[in-house]
N, C-alpha and C positions, 0 to 999 in steps of 0.2 A: 242306468235307471231302470225302473220297472218297465216291463213290456206290457202290452195290453193282454189281459188275462183272458184265456179261452172262454171262461164261464160268461163273461160279458158279451162276447160274440155270439155264443150259443143262445143266451137269454134274448139277445136282440133279434136273432133270427126267428126264434120261437114266438116272441111277441109280435113280430111283423106278420107272420103267418096267421097268428090268432086274430089280429086286427083285420086282415083281409077277409077272413072267414066271418067274423062277427059283424063287421060294418058292410063289407061288399056283398056277401052271400046271404047272411041272415037278416040284413037290413035293420040293425040296431040303430038307435040314435047315436050321433057322432060323439057326444060327451060320455055316454054310457060306455061306448066302444073304447074311447081313450082311457077311461078309468079302469075298465077291465083289462085292457092291454098293459097298463102300468102295473097292475097287480100281477099279471102273468110275467111281466119282465123281472120284477123283484123276486118273485117266486122262482123264476128260472135261474137267477143268480145263486140262490141257495141250493137249488136242485142240482146245478152243475158245479158246485163248489169243489168237489173232489177232483175236478179236472185240473185245478190249479194248485192244490195243496201239495207242498213239499214236506216230506216226512223227515223226522229226525231219526235217520237210520245209518247204519255203518257205511253204506255206499256213498250217500251224500257227504257225510263227514269226511270220509276218506278222500273225496274229490277236493275238498278245501285244504286238507293236510297236504295232499300232493301239490296243489298250487302254491301253498306256502313254502314247501321244500323246493319247488322249482324256482321260486323267487330267491330263496337262500342260495341255491346253487349258482344262479346268475349273478348274485351279489359277490360271491367269491371270485368269479371270473372278472369282475370289475377291477379287482386288485386295489380297492380303495377301502381303507379301514372304517372310515365313517359310514360308507354305504353298507358295508357288511354289518356293522353294529346296528344300524337302523333297521335293516331287514331282519336281522336276528331278533330284535325286539318285536317286530311285526309277527314273526313266527311264534314267539312266546306268547304274545297277546292273543293270537289266533287260538292257540291251545287253551288258554285261560278262558276265552269267550266260549269255546265249545264246552268246557267243563261247566261253566256257569249255565250254558243253555240246557244242558242235561238236567239241571235242577229246575229250570223254567221252560219246559218244551213248548209252551204255548207261544213263545216268542220266536219260533223257528222261521217264519216267513220274513220278519224284520231282520233277524241276524243273517239269514241267507241272502237277502237283498244287500246287506252291508257288505258281506264277503264278495258277492258278485261284482260289486263295483270296485271296492278298495283293493282286493287282492288282484283283480284283473288289471287295474290301472298301475299297480306296483310292477306287475309283470311287464306291462308295456313300456313303462318308464325305463326299467332295466334293459329290456331288449333294445330300445332305441339308444340308450347310453352306450351299450356295447357296439352297436353298428356305427355310431358316430365316432367312437374312439378308434375304430379300424380305418376310417377314411383319413387320408392325409390332407386333402383339400376340404377343410371345414368352412361352412358359411358362418357369418356372424351369429345367425340364429342357432346353428348347431353348437357353436362354442358357448353361447349363453346357456343352452339346455345343459350341457355337460357341467358348467360352472354351478348351475342351480339344482342339479340332481339331489345332492345331499339335502338341500332345503326342502325340495318336493317330498323326499322320503321322510324327513323329520316331521313335516306336516301330516303325512299319512300316519306315522307312528302316533302322533298326538290324537288323531281321530280314533285309532284303535284303543288307545288308553281311555279316551272319553267314553266310547262304547262300553268297554269293560266296566268302568266306574258306574255308569248308569245301570248296567245289568245287575251289579252287586247291590244297588239300591232299589231293585225291581222296577226300574224305569227303562224306557226305550227312547232312543233318539228318533227324531223325525228325519228319516234317512234322506228324503228328497231335499229338505232344507239344508241339511248338513252337506250334501253333495254340491248344492249351489254355492254354499259358503266356501267350501273347499276349492271349487273350480275358480271362484272369484279371487281367492287368495293366491293360488299358483298361477293364474292368468291363462289357463287353457282348459279345454274340455278333454275328456278321455278319447273322444273320436278324433281329436286334433293329432293324436299320437300314431294313429294307424300307420 
């Protein structure tokens, strides 16, 4: 999920200092100070916007291609045809989403948030699958995870397809809502896989 963006922290600090100066030192009325501080806060959000903007450039795109290929390599190590097929579809959708993104570069933040979550959780699922398969003494929870891995990856593949379809129609998914639905569907959060 999204992290707190730096611009909100910087804008909050700037507005707090402004409030102390206006209200505490210059002795403005409290309501005028609050109103001016709110204006400074929202102005600060736009002033520091560049601190959080990710660009559609070769370096950022290469990072996502690298993560998708890392997932594909791990899928091959799983020696499960269904897992390999699901992850290959994810890699294909990643490529198609990036191509679509190059036509709509204003959607870069939403697409990168999508990749940050779904490619990362795919990588974590595959890593856990490989670790669990190595152990001879599996708990019931581990056995269930191995049995459901194909289902998890199929659900992720569906999320990628949905993202691509929406981009083709010049719409974007509400990533936060989609992640909550996905986590509810599979029954765990990304942090549970650590």
